[in-house]
C-alpha positions as a Markdown table, in Angstrom:
| # | Residue | x | y | z |
|---|---|---|---|---|
| 1 | Met | -0.2 | 0.4 | -0.3 |
| 2 | Trp | 1.1 | 3.8 | -0.7 |
| 3 | Glu | 1.4 | 5.8 | 2.3 |
| 4 | Gln | -0.7 | 8.8 | 2.4 |
| 5 | Lys | 0.5 | 13.0 | 3.3 |
| 6 | Leu | -1.0 | 16.1 | 3.1 |
| 7 | Ile | 1.3 | 18.7 | 2.1 |
| 8 | Glu | 0.9 | 22.3 | 3.2 |
| 9 | Thr | 2.3 | 24.7 | -0.2 |
| 10 | Thr | 1.7 | 28.4 | -1.2 |
| 11 | Arg | -1.0 | 27.0 | -3.0 |
| 12 | Gly | -3.3 | 25.3 | -1.0 |
| 13 | Thr | -3.5 | 22.2 | 1.0 |
| 14 | Phe | -2.2 | 19.0 | -1.7 |
| 15 | Glu | -3.1 | 15.0 | -0.8 |
| 16 | Tyr | 0.1 | 12.9 | -2.5 |
| 17 | Phe | 0.4 | 9.1 | -1.7 |
| 18 | Val | 4.4 | 7.9 | -2.0 |
| 19 | Lys | 6.5 | 4.9 | -2.5 |
| 20 | Gly | 9.6 | 3.3 | -3.6 |
| 21 | Ser | 12.8 | 4.9 | -3.6 |
| 22 | Gly | 15.6 | 6.2 | -5.7 |
| 23 | Gln | 14.9 | 9.4 | -7.7 |
| 24 | Pro | 12.0 | 11.5 | -7.3 |
| 25 | Leu | 9.3 | 11.0 | -9.8 |
| 26 | Ala | 5.5 | 12.7 | -10.2 |
| 27 | Ile | 2.6 | 11.7 | -11.1 |
| 28 | Thr | -0.9 | 12.9 | -11.8 |
| 29 | His | -3.8 | 12.9 | -13.9 |
| 30 | Phe | -6.1 | 15.9 | -15.0 |
| 31 | Tyr | -9.3 | 14.3 | -13.9 |
| 32 | Ser | -8.7 | 11.2 | -11.6 |
| 33 | Ala | -8.7 | 11.0 | -7.7 |
| 34 | Phe | -6.1 | 8.8 | -6.3 |
| 35 | Asn | -5.6 | 6.6 | -2.6 |
| 36 | Glu | -3.3 | 4.0 | -1.1 |
| 37 | Lys | -4.4 | 1.2 | -3.7 |
| 38 | Gly | -2.3 | 3.4 | -6.2 |
| 39 | Ser | -3.0 | 2.6 | -9.7 |
| 40 | Trp | -2.0 | 1.2 | -12.4 |
| 41 | Phe | 0.4 | 3.4 | -14.0 |
| 42 | Ala | 2.2 | 4.4 | -11.1 |
| 43 | Asn | 2.6 | 0.8 | -9.3 |
| 44 | Pro | 5.5 | -0.5 | -12.3 |
| 45 | Phe | 7.3 | 2.9 | -11.4 |
| 46 | Thr | 8.1 | 1.9 | -7.3 |
| 47 | Glu | 10.9 | -0.4 | -8.5 |
| 48 | His | 12.9 | 2.2 | -9.4 |
| 49 | Tyr | 11.8 | 5.6 | -7.8 |
| 50 | Gln | 10.3 | 8.0 | -5.4 |
| 51 | Val | 7.0 | 8.1 | -6.4 |
| 52 | Phe | 5.1 | 10.9 | -5.4 |
| 53 | Leu | 0.7 | 10.3 | -6.8 |
| 54 | Ile | -0.8 | 14.0 | -6.5 |
| 55 | Asn | -4.2 | 14.7 | -6.6 |
| 56 | Val | -4.9 | 17.6 | -7.8 |
| 57 | Arg | -7.3 | 20.2 | -6.5 |
| 58 | Gly | -11.0 | 19.1 | -6.5 |
| 59 | Ala | -9.5 | 15.5 | -5.9 |
| 60 | Gly | -9.2 | 13.3 | -2.9 |
| 61 | Asn | -8.2 | 15.2 | -0.1 |
| 62 | Ser | -6.3 | 17.8 | -1.5 |
| 63 | Asp | -8.2 | 21.8 | -1.9 |
| 64 | Gly | -11.4 | 22.3 | -3.4 |
| 65 | Ile | -11.5 | 24.0 | -7.1 |
| 66 | Glu | -12.7 | 27.6 | -6.3 |
| 67 | Ala | -13.1 | 28.2 | -9.9 |
| 68 | Asp | -12.7 | 27.1 | -13.3 |
| 69 | Glu | -9.5 | 28.6 | -13.8 |
| 70 | Gln | -7.7 | 26.6 | -11.5 |
| 71 | Met | -8.2 | 23.7 | -13.9 |
| 72 | Thr | -6.5 | 25.0 | -17.0 |
| 73 | Leu | -3.2 | 22.8 | -17.3 |
| 74 | Glu | -0.9 | 26.1 | -16.9 |
| 75 | Glu | -2.4 | 26.1 | -13.8 |
| 76 | Ile | -2.1 | 22.8 | -12.1 |
| 77 | Ile | 2.0 | 22.5 | -13.0 |
| 78 | Leu | 1.6 | 25.8 | -11.0 |
| 79 | Asp | 0.4 | 24.1 | -8.2 |
| 80 | Leu | 3.3 | 20.6 | -8.8 |
| 81 | Glu | 5.8 | 23.4 | -8.6 |
| 82 | Ala | 4.1 | 24.7 | -5.3 |
| 83 | Ile | 4.3 | 20.9 | -4.2 |
| 84 | Arg | 8.0 | 20.1 | -4.9 |
| 85 | Glu | 9.5 | 23.2 | -3.7 |
| 86 | Ala | 7.2 | 22.3 | -0.3 |
| 87 | Leu | 8.8 | 19.3 | -0.4 |
| 88 | His | 12.3 | 20.6 | -1.1 |
| 89 | Ile | 12.7 | 18.8 | -4.3 |
| 90 | Ser | 14.8 | 20.7 | -6.5 |
| 91 | Lys | 13.9 | 18.6 | -9.2 |
| 92 | Trp | 11.7 | 15.7 | -10.3 |
| 93 | Ala | 10.6 | 13.5 | -13.3 |
| 94 | Phe | 7.5 | 13.8 | -14.0 |
| 95 | Ser | 5.7 | 11.1 | -15.8 |
| 96 | Gly | 2.2 | 10.8 | -17.1 |
| 97 | His | -0.4 | 8.2 | -18.9 |
| 98 | Ser | -3.2 | 9.8 | -21.0 |
| 99 | Thr | -4.4 | 13.8 | -19.7 |
| 100 | Gly | -1.1 | 13.1 | -17.5 |
| 101 | Gly | 1.4 | 12.9 | -20.5 |
| 102 | Met | -0.9 | 16.2 | -21.7 |
| 103 | Leu | 0.7 | 17.3 | -18.2 |
| 104 | Ala | 3.7 | 16.3 | -18.9 |
| 105 | Leu | 5.1 | 17.6 | -22.0 |
| 106 | Gln | 2.9 | 21.3 | -20.2 |
| 107 | Tyr | 5.1 | 20.7 | -17.6 |
| 108 | Ala | 8.3 | 19.9 | -19.9 |
| 109 | Val | 7.3 | 23.4 | -21.9 |
| 110 | Leu | 6.9 | 25.6 | -18.6 |
| 111 | Lys | 9.4 | 24.8 | -16.2 |
| 112 | Gln | 12.0 | 22.1 | -17.8 |
| 113 | Gln | 14.2 | 23.5 | -15.1 |
| 114 | Ser | 12.1 | 21.3 | -12.5 |
| 115 | Leu | 12.7 | 18.0 | -14.4 |
| 116 | Thr | 15.1 | 15.6 | -14.4 |
| 117 | Lys | 12.8 | 14.0 | -17.4 |
| 118 | Cys | 9.6 | 13.9 | -18.4 |
| 119 | Ile | 7.5 | 10.1 | -19.1 |
| 120 | Cys | 5.1 | 10.5 | -22.0 |
| 121 | Gly | 2.8 | 8.2 | -22.8 |
| 122 | Ser | -0.5 | 7.6 | -24.7 |
| 123 | Ser | -0.9 | 10.6 | -24.8 |
| 124 | Ala | -1.0 | 13.9 | -27.8 |
| 125 | Ala | 0.4 | 17.3 | -28.1 |
| 126 | Ser | -2.6 | 18.8 | -29.3 |
| 127 | Lys | -6.2 | 18.4 | -29.4 |
| 128 | Ala | -6.4 | 16.9 | -33.4 |
| 129 | Tyr | -6.5 | 13.3 | -31.5 |
| 130 | Ala | -9.9 | 13.9 | -31.0 |
| 131 | Ala | -10.5 | 14.4 | -34.6 |
| 132 | His | -8.3 | 10.9 | -35.7 |
| 133 | Pro | -11.3 | 8.3 | -36.8 |
| 134 | Asn | -10.1 | 6.0 | -34.8 |
| 135 | Ser | -10.4 | 8.1 | -31.5 |
| 136 | Ile | -13.7 | 6.7 | -29.4 |
| 137 | Tyr | -13.8 | 10.5 | -28.9 |
| 138 | Cys | -14.2 | 12.0 | -32.9 |
| 139 | Met | -17.8 | 12.1 | -34.0 |
| 140 | Glu | -17.1 | 9.8 | -36.8 |
| 141 | Asn | -15.8 | 6.8 | -34.7 |
| 142 | Lys | -18.7 | 3.8 | -33.6 |
| 143 | Asn | -18.3 | 4.6 | -29.8 |
| 144 | Phe | -18.8 | 8.8 | -29.8 |
| 145 | Asn | -21.9 | 8.5 | -28.8 |
| 146 | Arg | -22.0 | 6.2 | -26.1 |
| 147 | Ile | -18.9 | 7.6 | -25.2 |
| 148 | Ile | -19.9 | 10.9 | -24.3 |
| 149 | Glu | -23.8 | 9.7 | -22.6 |
| 150 | Ile | -20.7 | 7.8 | -19.9 |
| 151 | Met | -19.3 | 10.8 | -19.4 |
| 152 | Glu | -22.0 | 12.9 | -18.7 |
| 153 | Ser | -23.7 | 10.0 | -16.4 |
| 154 | Leu | -20.2 | 10.7 | -14.6 |
| 155 | Asn | -20.6 | 13.8 | -14.3 |
| 156 | Asp | -23.9 | 13.9 | -12.4 |
| 157 | Pro | -23.6 | 13.5 | -8.7 |
| 158 | Asn | -26.9 | 11.3 | -9.0 |
| 159 | Thr | -26.0 | 8.6 | -10.7 |
| 160 | Pro | -25.4 | 5.1 | -8.1 |
| 161 | Gln | -22.3 | 4.2 | -7.7 |
| 162 | Glu | -23.0 | 0.6 | -8.8 |
| 163 | Ile | -24.1 | 2.1 | -12.0 |
| 164 | Arg | -20.8 | 4.0 | -12.1 |
| 165 | Lys | -18.7 | 1.0 | -11.9 |
| 166 | Lys | -20.7 | -0.5 | -14.8 |
| 167 | Leu | -20.0 | 2.9 | -16.9 |
| 168 | Asp | -16.3 | 2.7 | -15.8 |
| 169 | Phe | -16.3 | -0.9 | -16.7 |
| 170 | Glu | -17.6 | 0.0 | -20.5 |
| 171 | Trp | -15.7 | 2.7 | -21.1 |
| 172 | Ala | -12.8 | 1.4 | -20.1 |
| 173 | Leu | -13.5 | -2.2 | -22.2 |
| 174 | Met | -13.5 | 0.2 | -25.3 |
| 175 | Ser | -9.7 | 0.5 | -24.3 |
| 176 | Phe | -8.2 | -2.6 | -24.3 |
| 177 | Thr | -7.3 | -5.4 | -27.0 |
| 178 | Ser | -9.7 | -7.8 | -24.9 |
| 179 | Glu | -12.7 | -8.1 | -22.1 |
| 180 | Glu | -10.1 | -10.6 | -20.9 |
| 181 | Asn | -6.9 | -8.3 | -20.5 |
| 182 | Leu | -9.1 | -5.9 | -18.8 |
| 183 | Lys | -10.5 | -8.4 | -16.0 |
| 184 | Gln | -7.4 | -9.3 | -15.9 |
| 185 | Ala | -6.0 | -5.9 | -15.1 |
| 186 | Leu | -9.0 | -5.6 | -12.6 |
| 187 | Thr | -7.1 | -8.0 | -10.1 |
| 188 | Ile | -4.2 | -5.4 | -9.8 |
| 189 | Pro | -4.2 | -2.8 | -7.0 |
| 190 | Asn | -5.4 | 0.5 | -8.6 |
| 191 | Ser | -7.3 | 3.7 | -8.1 |
| 192 | Gly | -8.1 | 6.2 | -9.9 |
| 193 | Arg | -11.9 | 7.1 | -9.6 |
| 194 | Thr | -12.8 | 10.4 | -12.2 |
| 195 | Val | -13.8 | 13.8 | -11.1 |
| 196 | Gly | -16.5 | 14.6 | -12.6 |
| 197 | Arg | -16.4 | 18.6 | -12.5 |
| 198 | Ala | -12.5 | 17.9 | -13.6 |
| 199 | Leu | -13.4 | 15.5 | -16.6 |
| 200 | Asp | -16.0 | 18.1 | -17.6 |
| 201 | Tyr | -13.8 | 21.4 | -17.8 |
| 202 | Phe | -10.9 | 18.9 | -19.6 |
| 203 | Arg | -13.0 | 17.6 | -23.0 |
| 204 | Lys | -15.3 | 21.2 | -23.0 |
| 205 | Val | -12.9 | 23.5 | -22.4 |
| 206 | Ala | -9.5 | 22.9 | -21.7 |
| 207 | Val | -8.5 | 20.3 | -24.8 |
| 208 | Lys | -10.5 | 22.7 | -26.9 |
| 209 | Ser | -7.4 | 25.3 | -27.1 |
| 210 | Phe | -5.0 | 22.3 | -26.3 |
| 211 | Asp | -1.9 | 22.2 | -29.0 |
| 212 | Leu | 2.1 | 21.6 | -27.4 |
| 213 | Arg | 3.5 | 21.1 | -30.9 |
| 214 | Lys | 5.4 | 24.6 | -31.4 |
| 215 | Glu | 6.9 | 24.7 | -28.1 |
| 216 | Leu | 8.1 | 20.8 | -27.9 |
| 217 | Pro | 11.5 | 21.2 | -29.8 |
| 218 | Thr | 12.4 | 24.0 | -27.1 |
| 219 | Ile | 12.1 | 21.0 | -24.5 |
| 220 | Asp | 15.6 | 19.7 | -23.7 |
| 221 | Val | 15.2 | 16.9 | -20.8 |
| 222 | Asp | 15.7 | 13.3 | -21.1 |
| 223 | Thr | 12.0 | 12.7 | -22.5 |
| 224 | Tyr | 10.5 | 9.1 | -22.9 |
| 225 | Val | 7.6 | 8.8 | -25.4 |
| 226 | Phe | 4.9 | 5.6 | -25.1 |
| 227 | Gly | 1.9 | 4.5 | -26.9 |
| 228 | Gly | 0.3 | 1.2 | -27.6 |
| 229 | Lys | -0.6 | 0.3 | -31.2 |
| 230 | Tyr | -4.2 | -0.1 | -31.1 |
| 231 | Asp | -4.8 | 3.1 | -28.7 |
| 232 | Ala | -8.2 | 4.0 | -29.2 |
| 233 | Gln | -8.2 | 7.4 | -27.1 |
| 234 | Cys | -4.9 | 8.9 | -28.5 |
| 235 | Pro | -4.2 | 7.2 | -31.7 |
| 236 | Val | -0.5 | 5.8 | -31.3 |
| 237 | Glu | 0.2 | 8.1 | -34.5 |
| 238 | Phe | 0.5 | 10.8 | -31.9 |
| 239 | Ser | 2.8 | 9.0 | -29.9 |
| 240 | Val | 5.0 | 8.9 | -32.6 |
| 241 | Glu | 4.8 | 12.3 | -33.6 |
| 242 | Ile | 5.3 | 13.9 | -29.6 |
| 243 | Ala | 8.9 | 11.7 | -29.8 |
| 244 | Glu | 9.5 | 13.4 | -33.1 |
| 245 | Leu | 9.0 | 16.5 | -32.4 |
| 246 | Ile | 11.1 | 16.7 | -28.9 |
| 247 | Pro | 14.5 | 16.5 | -30.2 |
| 248 | Asn | 16.3 | 13.5 | -28.9 |
| 249 | Ala | 13.2 | 11.6 | -27.3 |
| 250 | Glu | 12.9 | 8.0 | -26.9 |
| 251 | Leu | 9.9 | 6.2 | -28.5 |
| 252 | Thr | 8.6 | 3.2 | -27.2 |
| 253 | Ile | 5.6 | 1.4 | -29.5 |
| 254 | Phe | 3.9 | -1.6 | -27.3 |
| 255 | Glu | 2.7 | -4.0 | -30.4 |
| 256 | Gln | 0.4 | -5.7 | -28.2 |
| 257 | Ser | -1.6 | -2.9 | -26.5 |
| 258 | Asn | -4.2 | -0.5 | -26.9 |
| 259 | His | -4.5 | 2.2 | -24.6 |
| 260 | Phe | -3.3 | 0.7 | -20.9 |
| 261 | Pro | -0.1 | -1.0 | -22.0 |
| 262 | Phe | 1.5 | -1.4 | -18.4 |
| 263 | Val | -1.2 | -3.8 | -17.4 |
| 264 | Glu | -1.9 | -5.3 | -21.3 |
| 265 | Glu | 2.0 | -5.8 | -21.7 |
| 266 | Glu | 2.9 | -5.6 | -18.2 |
| 267 | Lys | 6.4 | -7.6 | -18.0 |
| 268 | Val | 7.3 | -5.6 | -21.2 |
| 269 | Phe | 6.4 | -2.1 | -19.8 |
| 270 | Lys | 8.6 | -2.7 | -16.5 |
| 271 | Asp | 11.7 | -3.2 | -18.6 |
| 272 | Phe | 10.9 | 0.4 | -20.6 |
| 273 | Val | 10.0 | 1.3 | -16.8 |
| 274 | Glu | 13.7 | 0.4 | -15.8 |
| 275 | Glu | 15.2 | 2.0 | -19.0 |
| 276 | Thr | 13.6 | 5.2 | -18.2 |
| 277 | Thr | 16.3 | 5.0 | -15.4 |
| 278 | Lys | 19.3 | 5.5 | -17.8 |
| 279 | Thr | 20.3 | 9.1 | -18.8 |
| 280 | Leu | 19.6 | 9.2 | -22.6 |
| 281 | Lys | 22.6 | 10.3 | -24.4 |
| 282 | His | 22.5 | 13.9 | -26.2 |
| 283 | Val | 24.2 | 14.0 | -29.5 |
């Protein structure tokens, strides 16, 4: 189990969970609330890093959201910086998956002087992913209408918990290569309850103007990019694009995975995590 902590910062009080030893590494997600179980994504990193799994504003026991403007990617990065400073960590690595990957890129663009490395996976550098027909968030995709219904229901505080579990399973199933793989994943400790207000803000506001492609060539920290070959949320082409735009970035494609390679190809992903402990040779 992860150890739960609360920390006072110049920007408020935040909850985080810590596990592992080694170089400090932060992980979070735009609209997920974590607990002592950690997460599918964060757990493998604890074998090589001291991992800080952070609840952003409005998630878990972190301070609440007082205004929508506090949920922009830029503001989340400033919150993370306040947490890093309060922990007296001069620099740390940051790793993110999906919208967490978008935060990783935003972090490297805004505050790369605070990072030892950037790890970004199953993600995209712009809103363009949602217009790709292979993405369930594209209007042309067969699952688009259903995914909108699911997100609206998850954002509704009146939706019963039992229904929420079924909706989460249905959403997740669209992002696995098979139901068998999803059911196997559900036996692994995990947390990450969807924060409805943050999800709603992300899809209706934040993502509309999201585009870091012009800034990515300015990133000059070790960057590891990964994607699943069959990703139905952020198609793998967008992981390739990120790696091509960041100088000296290293790209790993998981050949048998959808959006969650860290559980669909668990052993191979652990090898990938070990690789991220190394320093890339800039040429």
